C-alpha positions in Angstrom: -143.8 279.7 88.3 -140.4 280.3 86.4 -138.7 277.2 85.7 -135.0 276.4 84.5 -135.0 272.8 82.5 -131.5 271.6 82.0 -130.5 268.9 79.8 -127.0 267.6 80.2 -127.1 264.1 80.0 -126.1 263.5 76.4 -123.5 264.7 73.6 -125.6 267.9 73.0 -127.6 269.6 75.9 -129.9 272.7 76.5 -130.8 274.9 79.0 -134.4 276.7 79.0 -136.8 279.1 80.8 -140.3 278.3 81.3 -143.0 280.8 82.8 -146.0 278.6 83.9 -145.7 276.1 80.8 -144.5 278.2 77.7 -141.1 278.1 76.8 -139.9 281.7 76.8 -136.1 280.9 75.7 -133.9 278.2 75.2 -130.4 277.8 74.4 -128.6 274.4 72.7 -125.1 273.6 74.3 -122.1 273.3 71.7 -121.4 269.8 71.3 -117.8 270.3 72.6 -119.0 272.5 75.4 -117.4 272.1 78.9 -120.4 271.6 81.3 -118.6 272.0 84.4 -117.0 275.5 83.1 -119.8 277.0 81.1 -122.9 275.7 82.4 -123.2 278.4 85.1 -122.5 281.0 82.5 -125.2 279.6 80.0 -127.9 279.7 82.9 -127.1 283.2 83.4 -127.4 284.2 79.7 -130.6 282.0 79.1 -132.0 284.0 82.1 -131.0 287.4 80.8 -132.4 286.6 77.4 -135.8 285.4 79.1 -135.8 288.7 80.8 -135.6 287.2 84.6 -133.2 287.2 87.5 -131.8 283.8 88.4 -132.8 284.3 91.9 -136.5 284.6 90.4 -136.4 280.9 89.2 -138.8 279.1 91.4 -137.8 275.5 90.2 -135.1 273.4 88.6 -135.5 270.6 86.3 -132.8 268.2 85.4 -132.9 265.0 82.9 -131.5 262.0 84.8 -130.5 260.2 81.6 -130.0 257.9 80.2 -126.8 259.6 79.2 -123.1 260.4 80.4 -121.9 259.9 84.0 -120.3 263.6 83.9 -122.9 265.1 82.3 -125.9 264.2 84.6 -123.5 265.1 87.6 -122.4 268.4 86.2 -126.6 268.8 85.5 -127.6 268.0 89.1 -124.6 270.4 90.5 -125.8 273.1 88.4 -129.5 272.4 89.5 
């Protein structure tokens, strides 16, 4: 199973791809990133680096906090 994992609840975050339970690629988000603008681009980049098409993602996991309301909201929308 290919899983996209999003962490957008804090000041910094990350986007990762797992195949089964193995971490394939992870990208840490810069402290001053604009999640509503940049999250989809980071997801595409991580998928490309992992060697998969975003359409192959079977499961999405998002951290629900605690954290910033906007960060969590953007992560859920991205999921």
